[in-house]
C-alpha positions in Angstrom: 75.0 160.8 -156.8 74.5 158.4 -153.9 71.1 157.4 -155.1 72.6 156.5 -158.6 75.3 154.4 -157.0 72.8 152.5 -154.9 70.7 151.8 -157.9 73.7 150.8 -159.9 74.8 148.3 -157.2 71.2 146.9 -157.0 71.1 146.5 -160.8 74.4 144.7 -160.9 73.4 142.5 -158.0 70.3 141.5 -159.9 72.1 140.9 -163.3 75.3 139.2 -162.3 73.8 135.9 -161.1 72.1 135.4 -164.5 75.2 134.2 -166.4 76.1 131.9 -163.6 72.6 130.3 -163.7 72.8 130.0 -167.5 76.1 128.1 -167.2 74.7 125.8 -164.6 71.6 125.2 -166.7 73.8 123.3 -169.2 74.8 120.8 -166.6 71.1 120.0 -165.8 70.8 118.2 -169.1 67.3 116.9 -169.7 66.1 117.0 -166.1 62.6 118.1 -165.5 62.4 121.5 -163.8 58.6 121.4 -163.3 58.9 120.6 -159.5 61.0 123.7 -159.0 58.3 126.2 -160.2 57.4 127.3 -156.7 61.0 127.7 -155.8 61.6 130.0 -158.8 58.5 131.9 -157.9 59.7 132.4 -154.3 63.1 133.6 -155.5 61.5 136.0 -158.0 59.2 137.4 -155.2 62.2 137.8 -152.9 64.2 139.6 -155.5 61.2 141.9 -156.2 60.9 142.7 -152.6 64.6 143.4 -152.1 64.7 145.6 -155.2 61.6 147.5 -154.0 63.2 148.0 -150.6 66.4 149.3 -152.1 64.4 151.7 -154.3 62.6 153.0 -151.3 65.8 153.4 -149.4 67.4 155.3 -152.3 64.4 157.7 -152.4 64.6 158.3 -148.7 68.3 158.9 -148.8 67.7 161.3 -151.7 65.1 163.2 -149.8 67.3 163.3 -146.7 70.3 164.6 -148.7 68.1 167.3 -150.3 66.9 168.4 -146.8 70.4 168.5 -145.5 71.6 170.4 -148.5 69.2 173.3 -147.9 
């Protein structure tokens, strides 16, 4: 149960900023976003690392709760 809630929080944390970014993209107009490619790549890598870390923590907590439940 705890593992599911952790994964749900991680998923919501990843999804919720998307609508905000979409709303802000309309204010950019016709600006060229080409110089920000590295910034977007860095943020994507950071998100992947954070999600991987949360996934590993959820697995460890699940194994620990299984061990304590025995």
